[in-house]
SEFIZA-3560 file (N, C-alpha, C; in Angstrom, 3 decimals):
REM SEFIZA-3560
<numar><xx>0.817</xx><yy>-1.186</yy><zz>0.000</zz><atom>N</atom></numar>
<numar><xx>0.000</xx><yy>0.000</yy><zz>0.000</zz><atom>CA</atom></numar>
<numar><xx>0.870</xx><yy>1.263</yy><zz>0.000</zz><atom>C</atom></numar>
<numar><xx>1.921</xx><yy>1.264</yy><zz>0.835</zz><atom>N</atom></numar>
<numar><xx>2.807</xx><yy>2.433</yy><zz>0.886</zz><atom>CA</atom></numar>
<numar><xx>3.548</xx><yy>2.632</yy><zz>-0.431</zz><atom>C</atom></numar>
<numar><xx>3.923</xx><yy>1.518</yy><zz>-1.052</zz><atom>N</atom></numar>
<numar><xx>4.637</xx><yy>1.603</yy><zz>-2.316</zz><atom>CA</atom></numar>
<numar><xx>3.744</xx><yy>2.217</yy><zz>-3.387</zz><atom>C</atom></numar>
<numar><xx>2.496</xx><yy>1.799</yy><zz>-3.424</zz><atom>N</atom></numar>
<numar><xx>1.560</xx><yy>2.337</yy><zz>-4.416</zz><atom>CA</atom></numar>
<numar><xx>1.330</xx><yy>3.822</yy><zz>-4.177</zz><atom>C</atom></numar>
<numar><xx>1.209</xx><yy>4.223</yy><zz>-2.936</zz><atom>N</atom></numar>
<numar><xx>1.011</xx><yy>5.638</yy><zz>-2.631</zz><atom>CA</atom></numar>
<numar><xx>2.251</xx><yy>6.441</yy><zz>-3.002</zz><atom>C</atom></numar>
<numar><xx>3.431</xx><yy>5.905</yy><zz>-2.716</zz><atom>N</atom></numar>
<numar><xx>4.685</xx><yy>6.581</yy><zz>-3.065</zz><atom>CA</atom></numar>
<numar><xx>4.839</xx><yy>6.725</yy><zz>-4.568</zz><atom>C</atom></numar>
<numar><xx>4.458</xx><yy>5.682</yy><zz>-5.292</zz><atom>N</atom></numar>
<numar><xx>4.543</xx><yy>5.730</yy><zz>-6.752</zz><atom>CA</atom></numar>
<numar><xx>3.575</xx><yy>6.762</yy><zz>-7.310</zz><atom>C</atom></numar>
<numar><xx>2.396</xx><yy>6.838</yy><zz>-6.728</zz><atom>N</atom></numar>
<numar><xx>1.411</xx><yy>7.814</yy><zz>-7.200</zz><atom>CA</atom></numar>
<numar><xx>1.899</xx><yy>9.241</yy><zz>-6.957</zz><atom>C</atom></numar>
<numar><xx>2.506</xx><yy>9.473</yy><zz>-5.804</zz><atom>N</atom></numar>
<numar><xx>3.039</xx><yy>10.799</yy><zz>-5.497</zz><atom>CA</atom></numar>
<numar><xx>4.176</xx><yy>11.137</yy><zz>-6.455</zz><atom>C</atom></numar>
<numar><xx>5.070</xx><yy>10.185</yy><zz>-6.702</zz><atom>N</atom></numar>
<numar><xx>6.199</xx><yy>10.418</yy><zz>-7.610</zz><atom>CA</atom></numar>
<numar><xx>5.718</xx><yy>10.732</yy><zz>-9.016</zz><atom>C</atom></numar>
<numar><xx>4.722</xx><yy>10.005</yy><zz>-9.485</zz><atom>N</atom></numar>
<numar><xx>4.184</xx><yy>10.268</yy><zz>-10.827</zz><atom>CA</atom></numar>
<numar><xx>3.504</xx><yy>11.626</yy><zz>-10.880</zz><atom>C</atom></numar>
<numar><xx>2.808</xx><yy>11.985</yy><zz>-9.834</zz><atom>N</atom></numar>
<numar><xx>2.153</xx><yy>13.291</yy><zz>-9.778</zz><atom>CA</atom></numar>
<numar><xx>3.155</xx><yy>14.422</yy><zz>-9.807</zz><atom>C</atom></numar>
<numar><xx>4.247</xx><yy>14.289</yy><zz>-9.075</zz><atom>N</atom></numar>
<numar><xx>5.275</xx><yy>15.318</yy><zz>-9.071</zz><atom>CA</atom></numar>
<numar><xx>6.000</xx><yy>15.388</yy><zz>-10.404</zz><atom>C</atom></numar>
<numar><xx>6.215</xx><yy>14.249</yy><zz>-11.020</zz><atom>N</atom></numar>
<numar><xx>6.885</xx><yy>14.237</yy><zz>-12.324</zz><atom>CA</atom></numar>
<numar><xx>6.032</xx><yy>14.936</yy><zz>-13.374</zz><atom>C</atom></numar>
<numar><xx>4.731</xx><yy>14.817</yy><zz>-13.264</zz><atom>N</atom></numar>
<numar><xx>3.837</xx><yy>15.448</yy><zz>-14.226</zz><atom>CA</atom></numar>
<numar><xx>3.824</xx><yy>16.965</yy><zz>-14.052</zz><atom>C</atom></numar>
<numar><xx>4.161</xx><yy>17.457</yy><zz>-12.871</zz><atom>N</atom></numar>
<numar><xx>4.140</xx><yy>18.894</yy><zz>-12.608</zz><atom>CA</atom></numar>
<numar><xx>5.401</xx><yy>19.605</yy><zz>-13.085</zz><atom>C</atom></numar>
<numar><xx>6.469</xx><yy>18.871</yy><zz>-13.294</zz><atom>N</atom></numar>
<numar><xx>7.723</xx><yy>19.490</yy><zz>-13.726</zz><atom>CA</atom></numar>
<numar><xx>7.597</xx><yy>19.982</yy><zz>-15.164</zz><atom>C</atom></numar>
<numar><xx>7.963</xx><yy>21.214</yy><zz>-15.410</zz><atom>N</atom></numar>
<numar><xx>7.914</xx><yy>21.708</yy><zz>-16.792</zz><atom>CA</atom></numar>
<numar><xx>9.007</xx><yy>21.032</yy><zz>-17.626</zz><atom>C</atom></numar>
<numar><xx>8.813</xx><yy>20.991</yy><zz>-18.922</zz><atom>N</atom></numar>
<numar><xx>9.848</xx><yy>20.390</yy><zz>-19.774</zz><atom>CA</atom></numar>
<numar><xx>11.108</xx><yy>21.255</yy><zz>-19.734</zz><atom>C</atom></numar>
<numar><xx>12.257</xx><yy>20.648</yy><zz>-19.985</zz><atom>N</atom></numar>
<numar><xx>13.495</xx><yy>21.447</yy><zz>-19.989</zz><atom>CA</atom></numar>
<numar><xx>13.466</xx><yy>22.466</yy><zz>-21.123</zz><atom>C</atom></numar>
<numar><xx>14.163</xx><yy>23.584</yy><zz>-20.954</zz><atom>N</atom></numar>
<numar><xx>14.157</xx><yy>24.600</yy><zz>-22.018</zz><atom>CA</atom></numar>
<numar><xx>14.798</xx><yy>24.054</yy><zz>-23.292</zz><atom>C</atom></numar>
<numar><xx>14.249</xx><yy>24.466</yy><zz>-24.427</zz><atom>N</atom></numar>
<numar><xx>14.818</xx><yy>24.058</yy><zz>-25.718</zz><atom>CA</atom></numar>
<numar><xx>16.138</xx><yy>24.784</yy><zz>-25.916</zz><atom>C</atom></numar>
<numar><xx>17.073</xx><yy>24.108</yy><zz>-26.570</zz><atom>N</atom></numar>
<numar><xx>18.401</xx><yy>24.698</yy><zz>-26.725</zz><atom>CA</atom></numar>
<numar><xx>18.487</xx><yy>25.549</yy><zz>-27.990</zz><atom>C</atom></numar>
<numar><xx>19.623</xx><yy>26.207</yy><zz>-28.136</zz><atom>N</atom></numar>
<numar><xx>19.838</xx><yy>27.147</yy><zz>-29.242</zz><atom>CA</atom></numar>
<numar><xx>19.704</xx><yy>26.453</yy><zz>-30.592</zz><atom>C</atom></numar>
<numar><xx>20.257</xx><yy>25.254</yy><zz>-30.716</zz><atom>N</atom></numar>
<numar><xx>20.209</xx><yy>24.558</yy><zz>-32.010</zz><atom>CA</atom></numar>
<numar><xx>18.767</xx><yy>24.272</yy><zz>-32.431</zz><atom>C</atom></numar>
<numar><xx>17.887</xx><yy>24.010</yy><zz>-31.477</zz><atom>N</atom></numar>
<numar><xx>16.477</xx><yy>23.809</yy><zz>-31.810</zz><atom>CA</atom></numar>
<numar><xx>15.908</xx><yy>25.061</yy><zz>-32.460</zz><atom>C</atom></numar>
<numar><xx>16.189</xx><yy>26.203</yy><zz>-31.843</zz><atom>N</atom></numar>
<numar><xx>15.637</xx><yy>27.451</yy><zz>-32.361</zz><atom>CA</atom></numar>
<numar><xx>16.269</xx><yy>27.848</yy><zz>-33.698</zz><atom>C</atom></numar>
<numar><xx>17.531</xx><yy>27.513</yy><zz>-33.917</zz><atom>N</atom></numar>
<numar><xx>18.163</xx><yy>27.779</yy><zz>-35.217</zz><atom>CA</atom></numar>
<numar><xx>17.454</xx><yy>26.977</yy><zz>-36.305</zz><atom>C</atom></numar>
<numar><xx>17.059</xx><yy>25.742</yy><zz>-35.969</zz><atom>N</atom></numar>
<numar><xx>16.368</xx><yy>24.884</yy><zz>-36.933</zz><atom>CA</atom></numar>
<numar><xx>14.903</xx><yy>25.249</yy><zz>-37.128</zz><atom>C</atom></numar>
<numar><xx>14.325</xx><yy>26.051</yy><zz>-36.219</zz><atom>N</atom></numar>
<numar><xx>12.913</xx><yy>26.438</yy><zz>-36.280</zz><atom>CA</atom></numar>
<numar><xx>12.780</xx><yy>27.960</yy><zz>-36.165</zz><atom>C</atom></numar>
<numar><xx>13.182</xx><yy>28.706</yy><zz>-37.211</zz><atom>N</atom></numar>
<numar><xx>13.199</xx><yy>30.175</yy><zz>-37.122</zz><atom>CA</atom></numar>
<numar><xx>11.822</xx><yy>30.805</yy><zz>-36.906</zz><atom>C</atom></numar>
<numar><xx>10.755</xx><yy>30.201</yy><zz>-37.439</zz><atom>N</atom></numar>
<numar><xx>9.422</xx><yy>30.782</yy><zz>-37.232</zz><atom>CA</atom></numar>
<numar><xx>9.032</xx><yy>30.731</yy><zz>-35.758</zz><atom>C</atom></numar>
<numar><xx>9.314</xx><yy>29.610</yy><zz>-35.127</zz><atom>N</atom></numar>
<numar><xx>9.008</xx><yy>29.468</yy><zz>-33.708</zz><atom>CA</atom></numar>
<numar><xx>9.885</xx><yy>30.395</yy><zz>-32.867</zz><atom>C</atom></numar>
<numar><xx>11.111</xx><yy>30.608</yy><zz>-33.321</zz><atom>N</atom></numar>
<numar><xx>12.025</xx><yy>31.515</yy><zz>-32.622</zz><atom>CA</atom></numar>
<numar><xx>11.448</xx><yy>32.918</yy><zz>-32.578</zz><atom>C</atom></numar>
<numar><xx>10.962</xx><yy>33.382</yy><zz>-33.709</zz><atom>N</atom></numar>
<numar><xx>10.389</xx><yy>34.724</yy><zz>-33.785</zz><atom>CA</atom></numar>
<numar><xx>9.174</xx><yy>34.856</yy><zz>-32.868</zz><atom>C</atom></numar>
<numar><xx>8.318</xx><yy>33.841</yy><zz>-32.867</zz><atom>N</atom></numar>
<numar><xx>7.126</xx><yy>33.882</yy><zz>-32.019</zz><atom>CA</atom></numar>
<numar><xx>7.507</xx><yy>33.905</yy><zz>-30.534</zz><atom>C</atom></numar>
<numar><xx>8.479</xx><yy>33.089</yy><zz>-30.165</zz><atom>N</atom></numar>
<numar><xx>8.868</xx><yy>33.031</yy><zz>-28.761</zz><atom>CA</atom></numar>
<numar><xx>9.512</xx><yy>34.341</yy><zz>-28.313</zz><atom>C</atom></numar>
<numar><xx>10.317</xx><yy>34.937</yy><zz>-29.161</zz><atom>N</atom></numar>
<numar><xx>10.944</xx><yy>36.210</yy><zz>-28.799</zz><atom>CA</atom></numar>
<numar><xx>9.872</xx><yy>37.277</yy><zz>-28.560</zz><atom>C</atom></numar>
<numar><xx>8.841</xx><yy>37.288</yy><zz>-29.384</zz><atom>N</atom></numar>
<numar><xx>7.745</xx><yy>38.244</yy><zz>-29.177</zz><atom>CA</atom></numar>
<numar><xx>7.036</xx><yy>37.971</yy><zz>-27.854</zz><atom>C</atom></numar>
<numar><xx>6.826</xx><yy>36.696</yy><zz>-27.535</zz><atom>N</atom></numar>
<numar><xx>6.165</xx><yy>36.342</yy><zz>-26.273</zz><atom>CA</atom></numar>
<numar><xx>7.072</xx><yy>36.688</yy><zz>-25.084</zz><atom>C</atom></numar>
<numar><xx>8.359</xx><yy>36.500</yy><zz>-25.236</zz><atom>N</atom></numar>
<numar><xx>9.298</xx><yy>36.805</yy><zz>-24.153</zz><atom>CA</atom></numar>
<numar><xx>9.345</xx><yy>38.305</yy><zz>-23.880</zz><atom>C</atom></numar>
<numar><xx>9.234</xx><yy>39.093</yy><zz>-24.912</zz><atom>N</atom></numar>
<numar><xx>9.234</xx><yy>40.541</yy><zz>-24.742</zz><atom>CA</atom></numar>
<numar><xx>8.053</xx><yy>40.975</yy><zz>-23.884</zz><atom>C</atom></numar>
<numar><xx>6.937</xx><yy>40.300</yy><zz>-24.068</zz><atom>N</atom></numar>
<numar><xx>5.731</xx><yy>40.647</yy><zz>-23.316</zz><atom>CA</atom></numar>
<numar><xx>5.737</xx><yy>40.077</yy><zz>-21.894</zz><atom>C</atom></numar>
<numar><xx>6.323</xx><yy>38.884</yy><zz>-21.718</zz><atom>N</atom></numar>
<numar><xx>6.180</xx><yy>38.199</yy><zz>-20.429</zz><atom>CA</atom></numar>
<numar><xx>7.425</xx><yy>38.216</yy><zz>-19.552</zz><atom>C</atom></numar>
<numar><xx>8.556</xx><yy>38.565</yy><zz>-20.080</zz><atom>N</atom></numar>
<numar><xx>9.777</xx><yy>38.553</yy><zz>-19.279</zz><atom>CA</atom></numar>
<numar><xx>10.809</xx><yy>37.597</yy><zz>-19.834</zz><atom>C</atom></numar>
<numar><xx>11.872</xx><yy>37.395</yy><zz>-19.071</zz><atom>N</atom></numar>
<numar><xx>12.992</xx><yy>36.601</yy><zz>-19.554</zz><atom>CA</atom></numar>
<numar><xx>13.019</xx><yy>35.235</yy><zz>-18.885</zz><atom>C</atom></numar>
<numar><xx>13.508</xx><yy>34.259</yy><zz>-19.618</zz><atom>N</atom></numar>
<numar><xx>13.739</xx><yy>32.920</yy><zz>-19.099</zz><atom>CA</atom></numar>
<numar><xx>14.941</xx><yy>32.341</yy><zz>-19.848</zz><atom>C</atom></numar>
<numar><xx>15.364</xx><yy>31.172</yy><zz>-19.419</zz><atom>N</atom></numar>
<numar><xx>16.496</xx><yy>30.529</yy><zz>-20.085</zz><atom>CA</atom></numar>
<numar><xx>16.150</xx><yy>30.244</yy><zz>-21.554</zz><atom>C</atom></numar>
<numar><xx>14.909</xx><yy>29.828</yy><zz>-21.794</zz><atom>N</atom></numar>
<numar><xx>14.483</xx><yy>29.536</yy><zz>-23.161</zz><atom>CA</atom></numar>
<numar><xx>14.456</xx><yy>30.807</yy><zz>-24.006</zz><atom>C</atom></numar>
<numar><xx>14.069</xx><yy>31.920</yy><zz>-23.407</zz><atom>N</atom></numar>
<numar><xx>14.079</xx><yy>33.200</yy><zz>-24.128</zz><atom>CA</atom></numar>
<numar><xx>15.502</xx><yy>33.574</yy><zz>-24.525</zz><atom>C</atom></numar>
<numar><xx>16.438</xx><yy>33.371</yy><zz>-23.604</zz><atom>N</atom></numar>
<numar><xx>17.839</xx><yy>33.659</yy><zz>-23.918</zz><atom>CA</atom></numar>
<numar><xx>18.328</xx><yy>32.780</yy><zz>-25.068</zz><atom>C</atom></numar>
<numar><xx>17.946</xx><yy>31.496</yy><zz>-25.058</zz><atom>N</atom></numar>
<numar><xx>18.343</xx><yy>30.593</yy><zz>-26.140</zz><atom>CA</atom></numar>
<numar><xx>17.740</xx><yy>31.032</yy><zz>-27.472</zz><atom>C</atom></numar>
<numar><xx>16.498</xx><yy>31.479</yy><zz>-27.452</zz><atom>N</atom></numar>
<numar><xx>15.848</xx><yy>31.937</yy><zz>-28.688</zz><atom>CA</atom></numar>
<numar><xx>16.536</xx><yy>33.190</yy><zz>-29.224</zz><atom>C</atom></numar>
<numar><xx>16.915</xx><yy>34.098</yy><zz>-28.344</zz><atom>N</atom></numar>
<numar><xx>17.593</xx><yy>35.313</yy><zz>-28.787</zz><atom>CA</atom></numar>
<numar><xx>18.979</xx><yy>35.010</yy><zz>-29.341</zz><atom>C</atom></numar>
<numar><xx>19.680</xx><yy>34.067</yy><zz>-28.729</zz><atom>N</atom></numar>
<numar><xx>20.985</xx><yy>33.654</yy><zz>-29.253</zz><atom>CA</atom></numar>
<numar><xx>20.820</xx><yy>33.028</yy><zz>-30.637</zz><atom>C</atom></numar>
<numar><xx>19.804</xx><yy>32.189</yy><zz>-30.782</zz><atom>N</atom></numar>
<numar><xx>19.541</xx><yy>31.560</yy><zz>-32.078</zz><atom>CA</atom></numar>
<numar><xx>19.201</xx><yy>32.603</yy><zz>-33.130</zz><atom>C</atom></numar>
<numar><xx>18.413</xx><yy>33.610</yy><zz>-32.763</zz><atom>N</atom></numar>
<numar><xx>18.058</xx><yy>34.671</yy><zz>-33.711</zz><atom>CA</atom></numar>
<numar><xx>19.300</xx><yy>35.414</yy><zz>-34.174</zz><atom>C</atom></numar>
<numar><xx>20.234</xx><yy>35.648</yy><zz>-33.270</zz><atom>N</atom></numar>
<numar><xx>21.487</xx><yy>36.313</yy><zz>-33.641</zz><atom>CA</atom></numar>
<numar><xx>22.279</xx><yy>35.445</yy><zz>-34.613</zz><atom>C</atom></numar>
<numar><xx>22.301</xx><yy>34.140</yy><zz>-34.375</zz><atom>N</atom></numar>
<numar><xx>23.018</xx><yy>33.233</yy><zz>-35.285</zz><atom>CA</atom></numar>
<numar><xx>22.354</xx><yy>33.174</yy><zz>-36.654</zz><atom>C</atom></numar>
<numar><xx>21.021</xx><yy>33.141</yy><zz>-36.672</zz><atom>N</atom></numar>
<numar><xx>20.288</xx><yy>33.115</yy><zz>-37.944</zz><atom>CA</atom></numar>
<numar><xx>20.576</xx><yy>34.384</yy><zz>-38.738</zz><atom>C</atom></numar>
<numar><xx>20.556</xx><yy>35.523</yy><zz>-38.071</zz><atom>N</atom></numar>
<numar><xx>20.827</xx><yy>36.800</yy><zz>-38.722</zz><atom>CA</atom></numar>
<numar><xx>22.257</xx><yy>36.858</yy><zz>-39.250</zz><atom>C</atom></numar>
<numar><xx>23.209</xx><yy>36.388</yy><zz>-38.454</zz><atom>N</atom></numar>
<numar><xx>24.615</xx><yy>36.398</yy><zz>-38.870</zz><atom>CA</atom></numar>
<numar><xx>24.833</xx><yy>35.479</yy><zz>-40.076</zz><atom>C</atom></numar>
<numar><xx>24.173</xx><yy>34.337</yy><zz>-40.075</zz><atom>N</atom></numar>
<numar><xx>24.313</xx><yy>33.408</yy><zz>-41.197</zz><atom>CA</atom></numar>
<numar><xx>23.750</xx><yy>34.031</yy><zz>-42.476</zz><atom>C</atom></numar>
<numar><xx>22.602</xx><yy>34.670</yy><zz>-42.382</zz><atom>N</atom></numar>
<numar><xx>21.996</xx><yy>35.320</yy><zz>-43.553</zz><atom>CA</atom></numar>
<numar><xx>22.892</xx><yy>36.447</yy><zz>-44.059</zz><atom>C</atom></numar>
<numar><xx>23.455</xx><yy>37.214</yy><zz>-43.139</zz><atom>N</atom></numar>
<numar><xx>24.356</xx><yy>38.310</yy><zz>-43.512</zz><atom>CA</atom></numar>
<numar><xx>25.585</xx><yy>37.765</yy><zz>-44.244</zz><atom>C</atom></numar>
<numar><xx>26.151</xx><yy>36.668</yy><zz>-43.732</zz><atom>N</atom></numar>
<numar><xx>27.334</xx><yy>36.077</yy><zz>-44.354</zz><atom>CA</atom></numar>
<numar><xx>27.005</xx><yy>35.546</yy><zz>-45.749</zz><atom>C</atom></numar>
<numar><xx>25.820</xx><yy>34.964</yy><zz>-45.914</zz><atom>N</atom></numar>
<numar><xx>25.421</xx><yy>34.470</yy><zz>-47.236</zz><atom>CA</atom></numar>
<numar><xx>25.286</xx><yy>35.613</yy><zz>-48.233</zz><atom>C</atom></numar>
<numar><xx>24.708</xx><yy>36.750</yy><zz>-47.806</zz><atom>N</atom></numar>
<numar><xx>24.615</xx><yy>37.926</yy><zz>-48.687</zz><atom>CA</atom></numar>
<numar><xx>26.015</xx><yy>38.457</yy><zz>-49.030</zz><atom>C</atom></numar>
<numar><xx>26.907</xx><yy>38.446</yy><zz>-48.086</zz><atom>N</atom></numar>
<numar><xx>28.272</xx><yy>38.919</yy><zz>-48.302</zz><atom>CA</atom></numar>
<numar><xx>28.982</xx><yy>38.037</yy><zz>-49.331</zz><atom>C</atom></numar>
<numar><xx>28.852</xx><yy>36.720</yy><zz>-49.181</zz><atom>N</atom></numar>
<numar><xx>29.505</xx><yy>35.789</yy><zz>-50.125</zz><atom>CA</atom></numar>
<numar><xx>28.941</xx><yy>35.937</yy><zz>-51.527</zz><atom>C</atom></numar>
<numar><xx>27.640</xx><yy>36.180</yy><zz>-51.629</zz><atom>N</atom></numar>
<numar><xx>27.030</xx><yy>36.325</yy><zz>-52.953</zz><atom>CA</atom></numar>
<numar><xx>27.535</xx><yy>37.582</yy><zz>-53.652</zz><atom>C</atom></numar>
<numar><xx>27.994</xx><yy>38.543</yy><zz>-52.895</zz><atom>N</atom></numar>
<numar><xx>28.541</xx><yy>39.767</yy><zz>-53.477</zz><atom>CA</atom></numar>
<numar><xx>29.832</xx><yy>39.522</yy><zz>-54.235</zz><atom>C</atom></numar>
<numar><xx>30.480</xx><yy>38.395</yy><zz>-53.982</zz><atom>N</atom></numar>
<numar><xx>31.758</xx><yy>38.079</yy><zz>-54.653</zz><atom>CA</atom></numar>
<numar><xx>31.577</xx><yy>37.116</yy><zz>-55.817</zz><atom>C</atom></numar>
<numar><xx>30.360</xx><yy>36.713</yy><zz>-56.064</zz><atom>N</atom></numar>
<numar><xx>30.127</xx><yy>35.777</yy><zz>-57.165</zz><atom>CA</atom></numar>
<numar><xx>30.036</xx><yy>36.479</yy><zz>-58.494</zz><atom>C</atom></numar>
//
């Protein structure tokens, strides 16, 4: 009986834990979602996931800039 109650409590607590924040590479691969999250973060505040999305946005922008620069030499 105690084991079943302990297992139920453990499962209940596990269900309450939020998922881990998505990393920068996820946001680089999903630029549309990155833009949406950055807009939501601006309205609601900062979190680790917001920081990752902003870092990814900077990388996406830098990559696009570098591609435009390289095309200038073609």
